[in-house]
TORPA-4810 file (N, C-alpha, C, O; in nm, 3 decimals):
<nodes>
NODE_1_-1.974_0.766_0.380_-1.928_0.727_0.512_-1.814_0.626_0.499_-1.824_0.529_0.425_X
NODE_2_-1.708_0.650_0.571_-1.592_0.562_0.567_-1.613_0.441_0.656_-1.677_0.448_0.761_X
NODE_3_-1.557_0.331_0.612_-1.554_0.211_0.696_-1.413_0.191_0.745_-1.321_0.259_0.700_X
NODE_4_-1.394_0.098_0.835_-1.260_0.072_0.886_-1.176_0.003_0.781_-1.227_-0.071_0.696_X
NODE_5_-1.047_0.027_0.788_-0.954_-0.036_0.696_-0.956_-0.187_0.715_-0.963_-0.237_0.827_X
NODE_6_-0.949_-0.258_0.606_-0.941_-0.404_0.604_-0.822_-0.448_0.690_-0.710_-0.405_0.667_X
NODE_7_-0.847_-0.533_0.789_-0.741_-0.574_0.882_-0.628_-0.652_0.815_-0.511_-0.635_0.849_X
NODE_8_-0.663_-0.737_0.720_-0.558_-0.813_0.650_-0.470_-0.720_0.567_-0.348_-0.736_0.563_X
NODE_9_-0.533_-0.624_0.502_-0.457_-0.529_0.423_-0.373_-0.441_0.515_-0.259_-0.408_0.482_X
NODE_10_-0.428_-0.403_0.629_-0.351_-0.325_0.726_-0.227_-0.403_0.771_-0.120_-0.344_0.786_X
NODE_11_-0.240_-0.533_0.791_-0.126_-0.616_0.828_-0.021_-0.618_0.718_0.099_-0.613_0.746_X
NODE_12_-0.066_-0.626_0.593_0.026_-0.622_0.479_0.099_-0.488_0.477_0.221_-0.484_0.461_X
NODE_13_0.025_-0.378_0.493_0.087_-0.246_0.494_0.186_-0.232_0.609_0.296_-0.180_0.592_X
NODE_14_0.147_-0.280_0.727_0.234_-0.270_0.843_0.365_-0.345_0.821_0.472_-0.295_0.857_X
NODE_15_0.357_-0.462_0.763_0.476_-0.543_0.745_0.558_-0.502_0.623_0.681_-0.498_0.630_X
NODE_16_0.492_-0.472_0.511_0.563_-0.453_0.386_0.568_-0.310_0.333_0.652_-0.280_0.248_X
NODE_17_0.482_-0.223_0.380_0.484_-0.084_0.332_0.520_0.014_0.443_0.498_0.134_0.428_X
NODE_18_0.575_-0.035_0.552_0.616_0.057_0.659_0.728_0.146_0.608_0.784_0.122_0.500_X
NODE_19_0.761_0.247_0.684_0.856_0.349_0.637_0.991_0.291_0.596_1.051_0.339_0.500_X
NODE_20_1.039_0.192_0.666_1.169_0.133_0.631_1.161_0.053_0.501_1.248_0.065_0.415_X
NODE_21_1.058_-0.028_0.488_1.043_-0.110_0.367_1.014_-0.023_0.245_1.070_-0.046_0.138_X
NODE_22_0.929_0.077_0.261_0.887_0.160_0.148_1.003_0.236_0.086_1.003_0.262_-0.034_X
NODE_23_1.101_0.272_0.166_1.214_0.349_0.114_1.323_0.264_0.052_1.407_0.317_-0.020_X
NODE_24_1.324_0.134_0.077_1.434_0.059_0.023_1.408_-0.080_-0.030_1.497_-0.141_-0.089_X
NODE_25_1.287_-0.132_-0.010_1.267_-0.273_-0.041_1.147_-0.305_-0.129_1.112_-0.422_-0.143_X
NODE_26_1.083_-0.205_-0.188_0.965_-0.236_-0.269_0.999_-0.324_-0.390_0.919_-0.410_-0.426_X
NODE_27_1.114_-0.304_-0.451_1.151_-0.389_-0.565_1.165_-0.534_-0.520_1.122_-0.625_-0.592_X
NODE_28_1.223_-0.557_-0.405_1.237_-0.693_-0.352_1.100_-0.749_-0.314_1.071_-0.867_-0.336_X
NODE_29_1.015_-0.664_-0.257_0.880_-0.706_-0.220_0.803_-0.753_-0.342_0.731_-0.852_-0.335_X
NODE_30_0.819_-0.684_-0.452_0.750_-0.722_-0.576_0.783_-0.867_-0.612_0.695_-0.944_-0.649_X
NODE_31_0.909_-0.903_-0.602_0.950_-1.041_-0.633_0.894_-1.138_-0.529_0.852_-1.248_-0.565_X
NODE_32_0.893_-1.099_-0.404_0.846_-1.187_-0.296_0.698_-1.217_-0.309_0.657_-1.333_-0.300_X
NODE_33_0.616_-1.115_-0.330_0.472_-1.140_-0.332_0.428_-1.212_-0.458_0.330_-1.285_-0.455_X
NODE_34_0.499_-1.192_-0.568_0.463_-1.260_-0.692_0.467_-1.412_-0.676_0.386_-1.482_-0.736_X
NODE_35_0.560_-1.461_-0.597_0.573_-1.605_-0.579_0.493_-1.660_-0.463_0.501_-1.779_-0.432_X
NODE_36_0.416_-1.575_-0.398_0.342_-1.619_-0.279_0.202_-1.668_-0.314_0.146_-1.634_-0.419_X
NODE_37_0.147_-1.747_-0.226_0.011_-1.795_-0.244_-0.093_-1.691_-0.206_-0.211_-1.707_-0.237_X
NODE_38_-0.052_-1.584_-0.141_-0.147_-1.483_-0.095_-0.149_-1.359_-0.182_-0.220_-1.263_-0.150_X
NODE_39_-0.075_-1.357_-0.290_-0.067_-1.240_-0.377_-0.204_-1.197_-0.431_-0.238_-1.079_-0.427_X
NODE_40_-0.281_-1.292_-0.480_-0.413_-1.260_-0.536_-0.505_-1.199_-0.434_-0.579_-1.105_-0.465_X
NODE_41_-0.503_-1.251_-0.312_-0.588_-1.197_-0.206_-0.549_-1.054_-0.172_-0.635_-0.967_-0.158_X
NODE_42_-0.420_-1.029_-0.159_-0.373_-0.894_-0.128_-0.407_-0.798_-0.241_-0.452_-0.686_-0.216_X
NODE_43_-0.387_-0.842_-0.364_-0.419_-0.756_-0.478_-0.567_-0.720_-0.479_-0.603_-0.605_-0.502_X
NODE_44_-0.651_-0.817_-0.455_-0.796_-0.793_-0.454_-0.834_-0.696_-0.343_-0.914_-0.605_-0.366_X
NODE_45_-0.780_-0.714_-0.224_-0.809_-0.624_-0.112_-0.756_-0.483_-0.139_-0.821_-0.384_-0.106_X
NODE_46_-0.637_-0.476_-0.198_-0.575_-0.348_-0.231_-0.664_-0.273_-0.330_-0.690_-0.154_-0.313_X
NODE_47_-0.709_-0.343_-0.434_-0.794_-0.280_-0.536_-0.927_-0.234_-0.478_-0.978_-0.128_-0.515_X
NODE_48_-0.985_-0.313_-0.388_-1.110_-0.273_-0.324_-1.090_-0.146_-0.242_-1.174_-0.055_-0.245_X
NODE_49_-0.978_-0.140_-0.168_-0.950_-0.022_-0.087_-0.932_0.101_-0.176_-0.980_0.209_-0.143_X
NODE_50_-0.864_0.085_-0.290_-0.845_0.199_-0.380_-0.978_0.245_-0.439_-0.999_0.364_-0.459_X
NODE_51_-1.067_0.152_-0.468_-1.199_0.186_-0.523_-1.289_0.251_-0.418_-1.352_0.353_-0.443_X
NODE_52_-1.294_0.190_-0.301_-1.383_0.239_-0.194_-1.325_0.358_-0.118_-1.400_0.434_-0.057_X
NODE_53_-1.194_0.374_-0.122_-1.125_0.482_-0.049_-1.169_0.485_0.096_-1.209_0.588_0.150_X
NODE_54_-1.160_0.369_0.158_-1.210_0.353_0.295_-1.101_0.360_0.401_-1.119_0.309_0.512_X
NODE_55_-0.989_0.421_0.367_-0.880_0.437_0.463_-0.841_0.584_0.468_-0.836_0.651_0.365_X
NODE_56_-0.814_0.633_0.587_-0.769_0.772_0.600_-0.617_0.775_0.608_-0.552_0.674_0.634_X
NODE_57_-0.563_0.892_0.585_-0.418_0.907_0.595_-0.372_0.884_0.738_-0.260_0.839_0.761_X
NODE_58_-0.458_0.916_0.836_-0.426_0.891_0.976_-0.412_0.743_1.004_-0.320_0.701_1.074_X
NODE_59_-0.504_0.662_0.951_-0.496_0.516_0.967_-0.369_0.462_0.902_-0.300_0.377_0.958_X
NODE_60_-0.340_0.513_0.782_-0.220_0.467_0.712_-0.095_0.504_0.790_-0.003_0.422_0.802_X
NODE_61_-0.090_0.624_0.843_0.025_0.670_0.921_0.042_0.586_1.048_0.154_0.548_1.083_X
NODE_62_-0.066_0.557_1.116_-0.059_0.473_1.237_-0.006_0.334_1.205_0.059_0.271_1.288_X
NODE_63_-0.033_0.287_1.086_0.006_0.153_1.044_0.148_0.147_0.990_0.219_0.049_1.013_X
NODE_64_0.191_0.251_0.919_0.318_0.246_0.847_0.422_0.349_0.892_0.540_0.335_0.858_X
NODE_65_0.382_0.448_0.966_0.466_0.561_1.005_0.500_0.651_0.888_0.597_0.727_0.893_X
NODE_66_0.420_0.644_0.782_0.437_0.733_0.667_0.321_0.832_0.669_0.204_0.792_0.669_X
NODE_67_0.354_0.960_0.672_0.252_1.064_0.684_0.238_1.141_0.554_0.338_1.179_0.491_X
NODE_68_0.116_1.165_0.514_0.085_1.243_0.396_0.009_1.368_0.438_-0.057_1.370_0.542_X
NODE_69_0.018_1.472_0.357_-0.053_1.597_0.384_-0.204_1.578_0.370_-0.282_1.634_0.448_X
NODE_70_-0.245_1.500_0.270_-0.388_1.481_0.243_-0.416_1.335_0.207_-0.325_1.260_0.172_X
NODE_71_-0.543_1.297_0.216_-0.583_1.164_0.171_-0.555_1.147_0.022_-0.516_1.039_-0.022_X
NODE_72_-0.575_1.254_-0.056_-0.554_1.246_-0.200_-0.409_1.212_-0.232_-0.383_1.130_-0.321_X
NODE_73_-0.314_1.273_-0.161_-0.172_1.242_-0.182_-0.142_1.097_-0.145_-0.067_1.028_-0.214_X
NODE_74_-0.202_1.051_-0.035_-0.183_0.913_0.008_-0.235_0.817_-0.099_-0.167_0.721_-0.134_X
NODE_75_-0.355_0.842_-0.150_-0.413_0.753_-0.251_-0.334_0.758_-0.382_-0.322_0.656_-0.449_X
NODE_76_-0.280_0.873_-0.418_-0.197_0.881_-0.539_-0.073_0.792_-0.522_-0.034_0.722_-0.615_X
NODE_77_-0.013_0.796_-0.404_0.102_0.711_-0.374_0.061_0.564_-0.378_0.131_0.482_-0.439_X
NODE_78_-0.049_0.529_-0.314_-0.093_0.389_-0.308_-0.131_0.337_-0.446_-0.111_0.218_-0.474_X
NODE_79_-0.184_0.422_-0.533_-0.213_0.380_-0.670_-0.084_0.347_-0.744_-0.080_0.252_-0.823_X
NODE_80_0.023_0.425_-0.718_0.153_0.396_-0.779_0.211_0.266_-0.723_0.268_0.186_-0.797_X
NODE_81_0.197_0.246_-0.592_0.245_0.121_-0.531_0.172_0.003_-0.592_0.235_-0.097_-0.628_X
NODE_82_0.041_0.013_-0.603_-0.039_-0.095_-0.662_0.006_-0.124_-0.805_0.026_-0.240_-0.842_X
NODE_83_0.021_-0.019_-0.885_0.062_-0.037_-1.024_0.200_-0.101_-1.033_0.223_-0.187_-1.118_X
NODE_84_0.291_-0.062_-0.945_0.425_-0.118_-0.945_0.425_-0.265_-0.902_0.485_-0.349_-0.969_X
NODE_85_0.357_-0.295_-0.792_0.359_-0.430_-0.738_0.280_-0.531_-0.820_0.324_-0.645_-0.839_X
NODE_86_0.164_-0.491_-0.868_0.074_-0.588_-0.929_0.056_-0.576_-1.080_0.014_-0.672_-1.145_X
NODE_87_0.088_-0.461_-1.138_0.063_-0.440_-1.281_0.190_-0.418_-1.362_0.184_-0.393_-1.482_X
NODE_88_0.306_-0.427_-1.296_0.435_-0.405_-1.363_0.442_-0.270_-1.434_0.493_-0.260_-1.546_X
NODE_89_0.391_-0.168_-1.369_0.394_-0.033_-1.426_0.472_0.061_-1.337_0.465_0.055_-1.214_X
NODE_90_0.547_0.148_-1.401_0.615_0.256_-1.330_0.740_0.214_-1.255_0.777_0.096_-1.249_X
NODE_91_0.802_0.314_-1.198_0.922_0.296_-1.117_0.880_0.273_-0.971_0.762_0.284_-0.936_X
NODE_92_0.978_0.239_-0.889_0.952_0.221_-0.746_0.901_0.354_-0.690_0.975_0.453_-0.691_X
NODE_93_0.779_0.359_-0.640_0.727_0.484_-0.583_0.786_0.508_-0.444_0.795_0.417_-0.362_X
NODE_94_0.825_0.632_-0.420_0.880_0.667_-0.290_0.780_0.751_-0.212_0.721_0.844_-0.266_X
NODE_95_0.762_0.718_-0.085_0.673_0.799_-0.001_0.743_0.929_0.037_0.864_0.943_0.016_X
NODE_96_0.669_1.024_0.093_0.734_1.148_0.136_0.829_1.121_0.252_0.814_1.023_0.325_X
NODE_97_0.927_1.209_0.266_1.023_1.195_0.377_0.963_1.236_0.510_1.030_1.230_0.613_X
</nodes>
């Protein structure tokens, strides 16, 4: 059974992973959040969401205006975003057009 998306994480997605930011500013975001006092909290919430898979693609789309065909595609993208932002892995992930 799915639970509702974490509101704080939803706010982070709305502000920093929306369609405009995701296509052009993730590299800058990586630098911004690293120096912030809230980075650890966001990382922890992000990791919990990836483990619990408690967000639907519909919720993500309503929050960011980025639409995926399936939840699996959305989670694959979010895993890449997480790895890029918090683990220094991979290139800047791009969402679908």
